[in-house]
N, C-alpha and C positions, 0 to 999 in steps of 0.2 A: 504493500501500498505506500509506503513511506516512496517507496525508488518512480511505483507510477504517480504521487503530484510532483514526486522532482520533476519526473522526464515532462509532464501536461503542462506545468507552470510555465518553463524554460520556453516552451511553443506560445506561448499565450503570451509570452512575452515579446518574441520577435516581433511576433505580429501584432501586438500596440504596442511596440515603439515605428512598427512602420505607418499608422495611422495618426500618431503623435506627429512625429516628424515629418508627412505632407499637411495636416493641418496646421502647422506651425507655419510653414513656406507659408500659405496663400494666407493667413492673418498678418505676418510683415507684413505682404503686397499691398494688404486691404489697406493700416494702418501708416503706414511707410518709412515702418520702422528698420532695422537693418538684419537680417538673417542672426547673424551676431548675437545681437540684445536680445531675440525672439528663444537662442538656446539660450542666454544668461537668462532668463528669465520664464515664459511658457515653461521651454523644453524643461529644465532645471528643477523647476520647480515638482511641474508633473514624474520628474523620474527619482525626486531626492521623497517622495510620498511615502515609501516603504521604509526607508531609517525614522522619517518623522514617527510613525506609529510604532513602528519596532519599540524606539527607544523609550518612547513615553509610557505603554505599556511595563515594557521591561523595568524603567524604574517606580510605575505605580506597582510590583508585584515583587519588590526589592529586590532586583538584579541591575545595579546598578552598571557593574564589572560589563554584563551585554551591554544595557544603554547609551555606556561611553565606547563602549570596544566597536559596538557597531560603528558609530561616528567614525572612529580615529579608522580601524580595518576599510572602514566604506571609503576614504578620502586617501588610500594607501591601493587599495584594487581600483580602483576610477582612470587613477596613469598608469603604476604596472602590468592591470591588466586589460583597464578597457580601451585608454590612448592606447596603449604598447597589442593591440591585436587588432585596432584599426589602423593603424601606419603601417602594419607587417602583410596590411590586404590594397592601404589605399592609401598614399603618400597628401599629405597638407601642405598648403604654403601658409606662414603664419601673417594671417590680420596684421598693419602698422600696431592698430586698436589693443590688440591681446597687450601685446609688446610694451606699450607705453600705460595703461590703466587696468586692466582687466586681472595680468596676472600680478603686475604687482599689488592689486586687491585682495587675489589670491591668496600671495604671500603675507599680506599683512590680517587677514583673516586667520591666519597660521598661526603667526606670532601673538595673538590676544590668544586664541585657547591654547598655548605652552604656558603664556602668564598665571592661565587661569588655572592651566593645571598645577602650576606651583604657587599657587594663590588653595592649592588642599582645597573647595569646593563650588560647586555653582546654586547660587539661591535667587532666590525671584526676582531680588537685583539688577544682576550679571546677565537673568535673564530678557529684563526689560534693556539693561542699554544693550546687549547681541539684537535684539531684533531690531528697537532704533536704527542703530545704524547700517543695520539690515534695507530696513527701511527708505531712509535717508538714498542711500547706496544705489534703491530700485528707481527713484523716482527721479535720482538724475540721469542718470542710462540713458532711459526711454525718453524723457526732453530732449535731452543732445542728438538723441538718434532722430527723433521726427525734424528737427533741424539739420541735421546734415543729410538727410535723406529727402528730401523733397525737391531737389537736381538731379536726383541721380536716374539715371537710365536704365539701372536694376529694380527699379520699382514698376510694375508691373500692375492698373489697377484690375482690380477682378469684380463682380458681379456679385450683386447683393445673396442671388440664390449658391452660388459659388462658393459666400464667406459662411452661409448657414453651413452649407456638410462641411464646410471648415470648422467649424466651434464645435458637431459633432462628433466628426472626426478625431480631433482633440478631446474631450471628454471619454469619448471609448478608451481612447486610446490610456489614456491616465487610469480611468475602471479600468480595461487592461491591466497596464502596470501590476494596480495596487491588489485585484484576484494573482493575479499570475505570479507577484511576488509572496504571497498570502499562502498560495500554494507551496511552490518553490523552497520558500524558509520551511513551511511542518514537515515536507518529507527529509529537508537536509538538516534539521534541526535532530528531528526522531531518529535519523542516521547516526549522527554524530554522539546520541544521549548513549545511544546501543551500548557505543564504546566505551563510553564514561569520561568523556572529553571534559573540564570545568567552565564555566560562566565564560572568564577571562579569554579563553583557548577559543569558545564557542564564538562570542562575541567578534572578535578580532577575525575570525580565520569563514566558518562558517554561514554566518549570520549577515556580514559583512558583506560576504562572495555576492550573496542568492541577494541581499537588498542594490546591492551596483549590478546585479544581470539586467536591470531596468537599461539603467547607462551604458551600458555594454550594446542593448539591443539598439537601442537607437541613438547610439554614434556612430555604429556600425553601417547603418543604413541610413543614413543622415552622409557618411563619408560616400558609402556605395550612389546615393543620387549627383554628387555632386556637388554637393551643403557643407563641404568645410570646415565653415565658422560658426553649422550649427554643434559638428561633432566637435569643434573645438570648446565652445562658448558651453555648451551644455554639461562639460567635465569642470571648466574652471567654476561657474556657475553651482554646477551641482555641491563640489568641493566650500565656496562656501557656506549654502542654504545649510548644506549640512552642520556648518558650526555655529551658522548664526540663528537659521532655525528651528533647526534640529535638536542642536544645546538649550537655546535660549528657550523655545518650549516646554522642551523637558521642565529644565528649571523654573519655570513658573508652574508647574502643578506638581514638584515633588523635588526638594532639595540633591544637589546630587552630591557624593562624595566621590572623588578620586581615590581607588591605593596603588601601591608603588608599585601593582603588577604592570600597569600598564605604562607604567619611563620609560619602557623600552620602544616600546607600539609608539607616543608619543614622538623618539627622534626617528623613526622608521619613519614616519608619515612625512616632519621638515624632511629628511634626505630624500627625499622620491619629488616633493616636493621643487626643491632645489635641482634635482634632477632635470628638469623641463629647461634649464635658463640655457644651459648653450647653444640648446636649439631651437630658445626663441630669440635667443641673442647675437648669434652667432651665424647659425646654417641659413634663421629665419624659417626653418621648416621639418617636419618629421617624419621622418620617411622608415625604413624597416631592421638600419641599422640600429636605429634608436630605440625603437620598438622592442627590438631582441635582446638587450642592454635591462630594459626597464622588465620586460618580463624574467627573464632568467633572474632579476634583483627580486622580482615576486615569488618568482615558486621559492628560491633560497629564503624568505621571508618568511611565509608560511612553512616550509620545515621546518626554520628554525623553533617556528613557533607551538608546531607539535609534536616536536619533538627533542627541541630543545633545554 
């Protein structure tokens, strides 16, 4: 039964990812918002929904290690697994805006999370602060994008009928990601529990991998459809959402206490975030050599988490 749920959830996630990408591109055209910003906002929020629900439920049920481990492990998987697999098959040229704004924002969010970890806990005041920072960031990038894309030749008007279909596609895609993630997580966690793994290990490996599958499905399909900005924007935005929205929302409903067992994983998360810097600032592209390096690093991280 666990294996059936795992495979069924995986299939649903890829179908939902395709629907979310196709609908989001049309919304970008309708509102004259760049595809990069759609990836950073609508797509990232949709693919981060599993992390949000899993972390809140885990915290309420008294499993803070799963709650925080899910966020840390997901941010690692988004780079070491999602971007890695995507660019191995579909090289992506890096948008200048990513280098100047969006990547530094992700690094800043990672640094904020690190200092919160050093503090030892995230209470509701921390949660409010994280959510306010996220709100300001989202309002700023949406407003700026609308101004920058007014005269952009890539902005193609679409009819109201196609726009409504796009909204339905996005809603179905997000719903599919939610249920697909649930099935996948239930199956994967059930299998993991049968092997006696701890909450911490389950959080940073099985649960984190499961909640990152929507990002994998969405970014892979976006890159396949030649929407590289959505593929990369989805990952950078998802990592920012995971810290600000997931940790922030979870802290509002339940104080989060960080355990020392997560300190190793925090440094892995920082390391993977910095791994993108040479590709972004020197190569200005992500291709299969980067993907192979990141994927090997991620496999080593998983191996050391399970058997180290």
